[in-house]
Structure formats: C-alpha cells, structure tokens
N, C-alpha and C positions, 0 to 999 in steps of 0.2 A: 357721402351723406351720413356715413356711420357715426354713431355717437361714441366718443372716447370712453373707454372703460374707467378712465381716471375721474370722470364726472362723479362728484361725491354722492349724488342721490341714487346712483345705480344700485348701490348695495341695499337699498330699501325696496327694490323692484319685486322681490319675491320670485314668482315664476314668470314675470314679465320679461321678455327679451329686451336687451338694451338697444337693439337696432332691428329694423324690419326691411324686407325686400319689396319695394313698391312696383307693381306691374305698370308698364307703359300703356295704360288703357284709359278709356273714357269712363265716365260714371255709368253710362248705358252698358258698356261692355262688361263692367264689373258686375252689374245687376244681372245681365244676361247669363254670365257664367254661373252666378248663384242660382238662377232659375233652372239652368240645366243640371246643376248638382242636386238641387232639392225641389224638383218639379211638383211634388205632392205637398210640400210645406205651404202654409197659408202666408201669403205676402202681406195682405192687410184685411182688416175687418172694419166695416163701416155700418154703423147702426144695426149690427147683427148679421150683416151680409158678408160672407167670406169669399175671398178671391185667392186662389192658389197661385204659386209662382209661375206655373206653366201658362195659366190663363192671363196672368199679369203681363208676361212677356208678349203674348198675343195682343193684348190691349195696347201696349206701348207701340208695337209695330203698326197696329191699325191706326193709331193716332198719328204716327209718323207719316203714313200714307196720306191721311186726310190733310195734315198740315202742308205737306209737300204739294198736294193738288191745289191747295189754296194759294200757292206761290211762295211759301216760306222756304228759304234756302240757307245754305251755310253762311254763318256770320250775321244773319238777320237777328234782330232783337224782338222778342215777343214778351209782353208784360203779363205776368200771372198775378191777378188781383183776387185771390181766392182764400177761403177758409180751408181747413184740412178735410178735403174730400177726395174721392178716387180720381176725379177728373184733373184735379190740381197735380196729383202725383204722376198720373199717366202723361200729362202734358209736359211736365218737367223733364221726364226721361225721353219722351218722344222728340222734343226739341234737341236734346243732347244727341239723340240718335242721328239726326240729320245735320248736326254741326251748328244749329242755331243756338241762340243764347237767351235763356229765361231771365227776365228782369222782374225781380220779386218785390211786390209791394203789399202794404196792408189793405185789406178789403174795406176797412172803415176810413180810409184816407178821404179827406175832404176833396171836393171837385177840383179846386185850384191846385191841390197837391198832385192829384192824378194828372192834371194838365202838365205840370212840371216834369213828372216822371216820364211821361210819354214823349214829351219834346226832348228832354235831356237824353233819353236812350235811343231816340229816333225809332221807336217801336213800330213794327209793321202791323201788329195786331195786339189785342188785349183779350185775355180770357177772364171773365168774371161771372158771378152768379146772377140769375134773373132779377133778384131783388135790388141789384145795383145798376141795372141797365139804364134807368133814366139819368142817374148821376153821370154815367160815362157818356151817354148820347148827347147830353147838353153841352159837353166841352168840345165836341168834334170841330166846331168852327174855330176854336182857339188853337188847334193843333197845327204844327208847322208842316207835317207830312200826313198823307192819307193813312188811316189806321182802321183795320177791320175789327169789328166787335164779335167775339165768340161768347156765346151764352151757355153756361152749364146750369142744370137744374138738379137740386138735391133729390127731388122725387125720382129721377131716372136711376138713381143708385140705391134706392131703398129695397129691402126684401119685400116680396109681394104683399104680405098682410099690411105692412106699414105704408106701402105705396098706395094701396086702395084707400087707406084711412087718411093719407096725407092731405088731399084736397079739402078735407073737412076740418083740418087742424087750424088752430088760431094763427100759427106761424105762416101757413100757406095763404090764408085769407088776407094777411097783411101785405103780401107781395103784389105789386101793381101788375095788371095784365099787360103782357108784351104786345107791342104793335105788330102789324102784319109784316113789316120789313125793317131793314136797317141793321140787321145782325145775322149771324149764322148760329144755329143751335149746334152745340157740341156733338150731339148724337147724329145730326144731319151731316156734319163734317166727316164723321167716321163713316157713315154710309156712302158719301160721295167718294171717299178714298178707296173703296173696295176694289175698284177697277184699276187703281193706280199701282204700278209696279213698285215694290219696296225700294225706296231711294237708297243711294249708296251711304254707307256708314263712314262719314268723312271726318269725324271729330278726331282731335289729337289730344294726348294726355296732358300736354303742357299748354294748351290753349285755354282761353277763358271759357268756363263752363257755366257760370251764372254771375249775375250782378245783384248784390245786396246793398242796402243803404245804411249809412252811418253819418254822424256828424264829424267823425274822425277826431283829430286832436284840437280842432278850432271851433267846432259847433256848427259849421256850415255843412249842408247836405252834400254828401259825396257818394258816387257810385263805386262800390268796391268790386273790383274784378277778381274773381276767384277761379282758379283753374280746376280742371278735372283732377289733377294730382292733389291739389289742396283738399278737396272733398274726400278723395279715396284714401289719402294718408290719414286724415282725421278719423275716418271710420276704422281703419286698420289699427291705428294707435289706441283709439278708445276701447276697442275690443281687447287688445293686448293688455292695456293698463287696468282694465276692469278685473282681471285675474281669473276670468271664467274659462279661458282657452278658446271656447266657442260659444256663440249665442244662438246657434242654429236651433230652431224649435222653441226658443224662448219668446215671450210676448212683451213688447215695448208699448207703454202708454204714450202714444204720440199726440199729446195734448198741447205741447208748445207749438205755436203757429208756423206754417210752412214758409212764410216770408222772413222768418227770424233765423239767424245762423244756428242757434241752439236747436230750434225745432226742425229745421231742414237737415242740418249736418249730423246731429245725433239722433233725434227722434225718428227720422225717416231714412236718410242715406246709410247711416251706420247699421241700422236694423236690416235694411234690404241687401247690403253686401254681405251680411253675416248669416242670412237665412232665417232671421227672426221674423216675427209677425208685428206689423204696425197696427195698433188699435187707434184708428183715426177718429179724433174728437173735434168736430167743427166749431163748437162753441163751449166756452167755459162758464160754469156756474158751480157753486158748491154742491148742489143737488145732483147735477149731471156728473160731476166728478165722482161723487160717492157712489152713485148708481153704476157708473162704468167700472169702478174698482170692484164692486161686489159681483157684477154680472160677468165681466171678462177675466178677472183675476190676473192682471198683468204681473210679470216677474220683475220688470225693470221700469223705473219711473225717473226720467230726467225732467227737472223743472226748476223754476225760479223759487226763491224763498216764499213768495206769496202762495205758491201752490201747496207747499208743505204746511204753511200756517192754516190753510183751508182744511187740512185734515183735522185740526183741533176744533174746528167750528162745525163739522159735518155731523149733525145729529144721527144720520143714518149709519154712521160708522161707530157709534157708541159701543156696540157689542160685537163688532165685526172681528172675524178671524183673518188677520193679514199675513198668515204664515206663507202665503204664496209669493210674497215680495222677496226677491233675491238681491236687489240692488236699488238704492235710492240715491240719486245724484243731484246735487244742487249747484247751480251756476247762474250766470246772467246778472247777478248782483251779490254783494257780500251778505253772507248768512251770519246773523248775530249769534254769539255764543248762547244767549238766552233762548232764542228760538230753536237752535240746534238741540239744546238740552231738553226742551219741552217736547219736540218732535221725537227725539230718540226715546224718551220715556214713554210717549204714546205708542210708538212702534213695539217696544218691549211689552207693554201691557196688552197688546193685541196680537201676541204670539209671533211677532216678526223678530228674527235673530239679527237683522241688519241695523246699522246706524247710517245716518246721512253721511255720504262722502262728498266733501266739497271740492269744487274745481274752479278754474279761472281761465279766462281767455277774452278775446275781442273778436268782433266781426272781421277785422283785418286779418285774422288767421282762422276764419270761418266761425269758430267758437272756442271750445275748450283747448287748452294747450298744456295744462297740468292738472293733476288729480291727487287727492289724498290716497296713499297706498292702502290696500285692504287691511293690513295688519299693523300699520305704523302711523296712526293719526297723531298729530301734535296740536295741542290747543292753540287756536288762533291761526293755524296755517291753512293755506289753500292747496297744499300738497306739494308734489315734486313734478318736474317736467316730464312730459310724455317721451316715449322712445324717439330718438333722433332729433330731439328738441332741446335747444340750449336756452337758458335764462341768464340774464346778466342785469345787475343793478348799477346804473350809472348816475353820476352827478347831473341833475336836470340841466338840459341845455347843452350837454357835452356828450362825448363818447368815452369819458373817463370813468372806469369801473371803481366803485367804492368797496370798502372792506366788508366782510361778513357782518351782519346784524346792524349795518348802517342803512339809513333810509335814502332812497333815490328813485329814479325813474325805472320802471320795469321795461326791459327790452327782451325780445323773443326772436330766435332764429331757428328755422327748420322748414320742413316740406309743406307746412300748411300756411305759411306766410303769403299773403296776397300778391298778385301780379302788380297791383298798383291801383290808384284812383283813376277812374275813367275820365279822360280829357282834362286832367288836372296834374300836370307834370310838377308844378311847384309844390303842391301838397304832398305828392308822392315822394319827392326828393327830401322833404322835411321829415317824413315818417319812416321811409326805408333808407337806412344809411349804412354805408360801408365803414366798418371799424378797422383798426389796425391789424386785427386777426384775419382780415380778408373775407369775413363773412358779412352777409347782408342782415342787418338787424332792424326789426320792427320796433320803433319807439312808441310805446302804448299811450303815453300821456298819463299813466297811472303811477302813483307813488307806492313803494313797497320796500321790502328788504328780503334778504336770503341768509339763512344761518350757515354755519360751517358744513352742515350735512346736505345742503341744497334744498331744504324745505323753504318754500316761498310764503311770504306774509304780505297780504294786501293792506294798504293803509287808507288811501283816499285817492280821488281823482284829481289830477292836476287840472284837467279840463273842467270847465263849469258845465255840469250836466246833471239832469234830474233823472232818476230811474224810478218809474212808477209801474208797479205790477210787472216788472221785468222788461218794460219798454224804455228805450232811451228818448228823452225829451230834451230839446235844446232851447234854453231860455231865450237866447238872442233871436231865434227864429220867431218865437211867440211874441216877443217884445216888438219886433218889426211889424208884425201883423196888427197888434193892439194899437201901436203908435200910429198906424195908418188910419185909424178912425178919426173923423173930423172933430170930435169932442174931447179927444185925448191929447194932453200936452206931453206926458211922459209916463212910461210904465217900467216896472221891474218885475220879473218873474223869478220865483224861487221855489225850492222844494221844501215842504214842511213834513216832519216826521209823521208817519201814519201807521197805526198798528196793523193794518191790512195790506195797504199798497206799498209799504216801506216809506214811500214819499208820495205826497199829493201836491198838485200844482196850485200855487197861489199867485195871483197877480196883484201887485200894488199899482194903483193908477192915480195920477194927478190930472184932474180934468182941466180943460182949457179955461182961461179966465172968464168969469161970468157964467160958467156952467155949474149948476148945482149937483152935488154928489148924491143923487136920489136912488131909490130902489128901481125906479123906472130906467134910469141910466144904466144901472148894473145889468138889468135884463136886456137892454138894448145892446150892450157890449157882449153879453153871452150869446145872444142871437147872431151878432156879427161874427164872433169867433167860430160858431158852430158850422158856418159854411166855408171856413178857411183853415180850420185846424182839425186834425183827426180826433175822433172821439176820445181815444185813450190819452191824448195830450191836452185835452181841454182843461182850462183852469177850473178847479173845484170851488174856488173862492175868489172874489174880487174885493179888495180892500182899498177904499179911497183915502188919499193923503193930500194935504195942501202942498207938501214938498217931499222929496226923497233925500236920504242922507248921501253925502258926497265924500269922495276921497280928496286928498290934498291937491290932486291934479284935476279935480272937477268931474271925475267919473262917478256914476252911481255906485254907492258902497253896498253892493248886494249882500256881502257877508254880514254887514251890520243888521240887515233885515232878516237874514237867515238865523243869526244868533238870537235876535229879539223874538222871532216867531217860534223857534224851537225851545227857547227857554220857558215859554208859556205852555208847553205840552204837558 
C-alpha cells in the first residue's frame, strides 16, 4: 500500500510522511484506543456541555448494550436520521462496536425519501429526533420490513440551566407532543441495556462500517459502502497532511452534518481518533456560527465554501479576534479564487495567521483525498494527494492516462476508496476499474488536470449535478418528481449561480396543454415538491415555459438553460 517516493508531489509534503501504517482495527477500536490514551481530554461539546473521552467510551458501550438488547446484531443496518447531537455520535460508534452498519441520511429528508432509504437498506431501526417522529411514523405502512423507531431528544443532552429553560423555548414549543407508544426513547433504550452483558466486539477493519448516499457518476441515488479502513485511513491521512503532527487537545468545529462524508469523516471521526474535541453544532445559521466561534474558540474549521462566505456576513464577527484559528479547510465544492481572497483577507484582518487550504474528494472515498500543502499553495490548485493516495488523469471514458497539464477525468486509488455501491454491481464496475498498473481506480466523473509536480486542478463535473450549500442535488431525480404532477408536461432542473449557496435550484416547467401558468399553479407545485423533496434540494424558483430547448437528438438542452440563466446573473 506504500506510496512510491517517485510520486512527484511527495517533495512538497514538508513534515508529512509519504506513507502510513494503518491498524487492522474498526472505527470503534480506534476511538477506544484514543479514549484510553487521552481519558481526560474532551471528546465533544454540545451546547456548552462537555463529555470527556473516558465518559464518551462509557456512553458508546452503554448504547451498544441497549441496541443489542433491542435485537440489533452484526450486519444489521440502522438508519441514523439525525442532526449533529451526542446521540448521533454515540449511536454511530455503538453500532460499529457490535458490527452493525449505520445508514446515514439527512434529517430533513422528505417522507418518501426516508421510505426509500429504509427499504433500500433494509434497516431494522431508525434513530431520529422527536420533532421528526410524525414524518417517520406515517411511512411505517410503506416499509418492506419491520423497523423500530428510536427517538432522541435534544433536551436530554443540554446542560442543566439550558435544560430547565428548554421547554419554554420557541423551538421546543414547535415540537409536536409524542404519542404514548410506537417508539423507544433513546434514554430508555440506554436504561434497558444496563442489565445486558456487553456484546462481543465483532467488527472487522475491512468490512463495511457505514453507508452514505450519493448520486455517483450518473445522478441516481446509490448507497456507498465505506469500510472501517476507509474512515480510519482518512482520519490518519488528514492529520498527517495537516502538518500538525498531532491534533490532540485541539478543538474542531463540527458544523458539517454527520450524514455527510465531510462532516462525519473529517469533522467527527478524524477529530475523535486524534484526541481532539468536536464542537457539535446541530443547526447552521450565521448567528449560531458566529456565536459558536466566539464562545468555543475552535482551532480547526473544516467546511464548504458557503461556510466561509458566512464569515464575511456575520456582524458579530466584525471586531472578533480569530487568532485561535490554526487551520481552515475548504472542501465539498470548488472554492472560487475570489471568495478565497476575500476570506483570507478577512482572516488576516482578524489576527488569524492562517489562509484557507483547499482540498478535494468524493463520498466514494469518504471525502477528502488531497489537500493544499501548508507551505506550497498554487493558485487554482486543490492540492496534492494524501499519503498512500495516487491520482491519475485519464481520457474520459477510458483508462488511458493523459499528459501533465492536460484535462481529463480525475481518478483516485488508495485506502479510502469505497468497497462499492450497495446492491449495484453494474455501477460499481463502472466506477471502480482495474487499470494496466494492477491498481483499482475510482473514476470520479470529475474533470481536472495535474501538473508535472503532482498538483491537482479541478475543472468541472462530468456528471450533471448541482451543489447548493455543500449538498449534492441531482436534477434528474427532481425532474422525475416534478414530471409526476398531473399538471406538468415537462420539466428541467438547473443550478443558477448564487452568491450565498454557490448554486440555487431552479425548475423550468412546461404545463400540460390547457393548464394556465399561474401563481396558484406555482404554489401548488412547490407544495407538491415539499412532501417529496428534501428541504435543501427544493427548487427556489419555478419558471414556466411553453417549451424547452432541445438538442439535435431531441433531449432537453439543459446547458442552454444554464447558460441563459447564469448570463443574467
């Protein structure tokens, strides 16, 4: 698995080793080792409440007992439909402890999407927050297999003063009252498991450790099977490539969501195997972001470009001293040179000596697989490959490598590359390909180039995909839903440049003959979409047309609409 010293980028590694030794351990075992090494370090902070590593390990084991008593066993899938809360983190590692597989989904997923994810994964249980209980309960009749509902409550994890005030808060009053039955409370599950003997630690390093979702290279939803090794290698590589040597005792702003490869792989797992503290932020707003920065003073911030753009809009940070920041890492979408320059200037003006370091990756390799070296940034580059990670640029549709500085498809090989797409051998074989060098390469579906020194440059996505606020949105899925409305003849969904979200979702709609394109129809379509499409993927605009532009072969020419829409920005 070692990386050849002849790889041109190695000479820019600084103090980063070219290759690492990856333990044959599960994610739980890696975190347990860290907890024994740093028992007094704080594992995570939630709304001001601190949990030390020793207590965190006890919480994981207590959750493992409870889940085992519920009947969850090795190989079972359990869906985690949660915001960034202690219960979500505890559950993730507890499932790993007993060899079960967390199935990670967005808590704002529409009811029909949750139905799909539960049926697709054959989940035995789902963990979600009390505010989402009704949405989950209503789909139980549509499930192919029995599924237990576990309910976590934010109030249970608050420090005492906040806990006492929470029932009076506006947010708490908006949560529907739970019925008397039909679910198991997380804290009751923990209590039920106290008499349960700790189950055997049956996980294996090379087995599936979690399922995350992506449209892959074709835009259809796929379950990405990621192994324990994938996550552990990512964490070790990230710490090594960061240039710090160790992150123990540092504080990570874990604001990227737990169901996202970036949020889970970097924001949580990397921090927890390194002895750092996760500052868990369950909900993003500019004010919450600013307040958390000022209160918790994190040293490390991994985030999407939208997160850093928010720095510039946060009034509360106008006179802030940000000298506590030691690392600012951007991924999940391409960072424009204009935004990087603005944010770097902002950081400098607020006493931070760091600049944004850009990275790149895909969910098919958990998240990041390359990073800008600490002392060797190149304009427009997304950095150099991680230790033990190879990059290759090939002619699209082939395995033929192109010359340096020539554009082609970005391919990645290394220990973070996924096991494959769950129950989708055809897509797996298209994405994971063996080349003439004998290595398995992940074909990303992204266009880019690499210079003679191994610095990588991202150009654009081959696949048709919209990225809004760091989330992947697949137009074909949305079009299928919109086209399902009885008053719609045809639709086309595109991404329009947006100064805050990077892109916002716009739907062009041709109504059925005889149907007038009214404001009432627009609202009807938005209401229809809101029950079928996750909030983050909802169209922000609906534009009616009498017809849509077509290609010579009769397909909707979505690029024409993209050019037209973005030219007007």
